[in-house]
C-alpha positions as CSV (number, residue, x, y, z in Angstrom):
1,Q,96.9,102.1,80.0
2,V,98.5,105.0,81.8
3,Q,101.7,104.8,83.8
4,V,102.7,107.4,86.4
5,V,106.3,107.2,87.7
6,E,107.9,109.3,90.4
7,S,111.6,109.8,91.1
8,G,113.9,111.9,93.2
9,G,113.2,110.8,96.7
10,G,115.9,110.2,99.3
11,L,117.4,111.0,102.7
12,V,118.2,114.6,103.5
13,Q,119.2,116.6,106.5
14,P,116.7,119.2,108.0
15,G,117.0,122.4,106.0
16,G,118.0,120.5,102.9
17,S,116.4,120.3,99.5
18,L,115.0,117.6,97.1
19,R,113.4,117.8,93.7
20,L,110.8,115.2,92.9
21,S,109.8,114.4,89.3
22,C,106.8,112.6,87.9
23,A,106.2,111.5,84.3
24,A,102.9,110.2,82.9
25,S,103.0,107.9,79.9
26,G,100.7,105.7,77.9
27,R,97.4,106.5,76.3
28,I,97.1,110.1,77.2
29,F,94.7,112.6,75.7
30,S,94.9,115.5,78.0
31,I,95.6,115.9,81.7
32,D,93.6,118.3,83.7
33,T,95.4,118.4,87.1
34,M,98.6,117.0,88.3
35,A,99.3,116.9,92.0
36,W,101.6,115.6,94.7
37,Y,100.3,113.8,97.8
38,R,102.1,112.4,100.7
39,Q,101.4,109.7,103.3
40,A,103.2,108.9,106.5
41,P,102.7,105.6,108.3
42,G,99.5,105.6,110.3
43,K,98.3,108.8,108.8
44,Q,95.9,109.6,105.9
45,R,97.2,110.6,102.5
46,E,97.1,114.4,102.2
47,L,97.4,116.8,99.3
48,V,100.7,118.7,99.2
49,A,100.5,120.7,96.0
50,A,98.4,120.7,92.8
51,I,98.7,122.4,89.4
52,T,96.1,122.7,86.7
53,S,96.7,122.5,83.0
54,G,96.4,126.3,83.0
55,G,99.1,126.7,85.6
56,N,97.0,127.5,88.6
57,T,98.6,126.2,91.8
58,N,97.4,125.2,95.2
59,Y,99.5,124.3,98.2
60,A,99.0,122.9,101.6
61,D,99.5,125.5,104.3
62,S,102.3,123.5,105.8
63,V,104.5,123.8,102.7
64,K,103.7,127.2,101.4
65,G,106.8,129.2,100.8
66,R,109.0,126.1,100.8
67,F,107.7,123.9,98.0
68,T,107.1,124.8,94.4
69,I,105.2,122.7,91.9
70,S,105.6,123.1,88.2
71,R,104.6,121.1,85.0
72,D,105.4,120.7,81.4
73,N,102.1,120.0,79.6
74,A,103.8,119.0,76.4
75,K,105.9,116.4,78.2
76,N,103.3,115.3,80.7
77,T,105.6,115.8,83.6
78,V,105.3,117.5,86.9
79,S,108.0,118.4,89.5
80,L,108.0,119.4,93.1
81,Q,111.0,121.4,94.4
82,M,111.2,121.0,98.1
83,N,113.3,123.4,100.1
84,S,113.9,124.0,103.8
85,L,112.8,120.4,104.5
86,K,111.6,119.5,108.0
87,P,111.4,116.2,109.7
88,E,107.6,116.4,109.5
89,D,107.9,116.3,105.7
90,T,109.0,112.7,106.0
91,A,106.5,110.6,104.0
92,V,106.0,108.6,100.9
93,Y,105.2,111.1,98.1
94,Y,102.8,110.1,95.4
95,C,102.1,111.7,92.1
96,R,98.5,111.9,90.9
97,T,97.3,112.7,87.4
98,D,93.7,113.5,86.9
99,F,92.1,113.4,83.4
100,T,88.7,114.2,84.8
101,K,87.1,114.8,88.2
102,Y,86.5,111.0,88.3
103,L,89.4,109.5,86.4
104,G,93.0,109.6,87.8
105,Y,96.1,107.5,88.2
106,W,98.6,107.2,91.1
107,G,102.3,106.7,90.8
108,Q,104.1,104.1,92.9
109,G,105.4,106.6,95.4
110,T,108.8,107.7,96.4
111,Q,110.2,107.9,99.9
112,V,111.3,111.2,101.4
113,T,113.1,111.1,104.7
114,V,114.2,114.2,106.5
115,S,116.4,113.4,109.5
116,S,119.5,114.4,111.3
């Protein structure tokens, strides 16, 4: 009953920027945490950034100072501004919406490729 859709991925040069967006729709009461994960082929999915309904944020050490997560609670959207992109940032990025500690939904993923 809940749909999560990401957009904004693409191919960029090292040092470039991208802005990812995610929108949750459907039967939504309230969202606790929204987060971005990423997964490269052959690697486990990892947390990139998360933001609570109160605006508290958490970032992976590898992206601190380069990525910024933000959300609009009224619109049920979350964005990830990615600057100074590196080849190691290449992955499929997934949006996660958590209603509770045990109930959450994944988006379909959007490909981010950083290459010369």
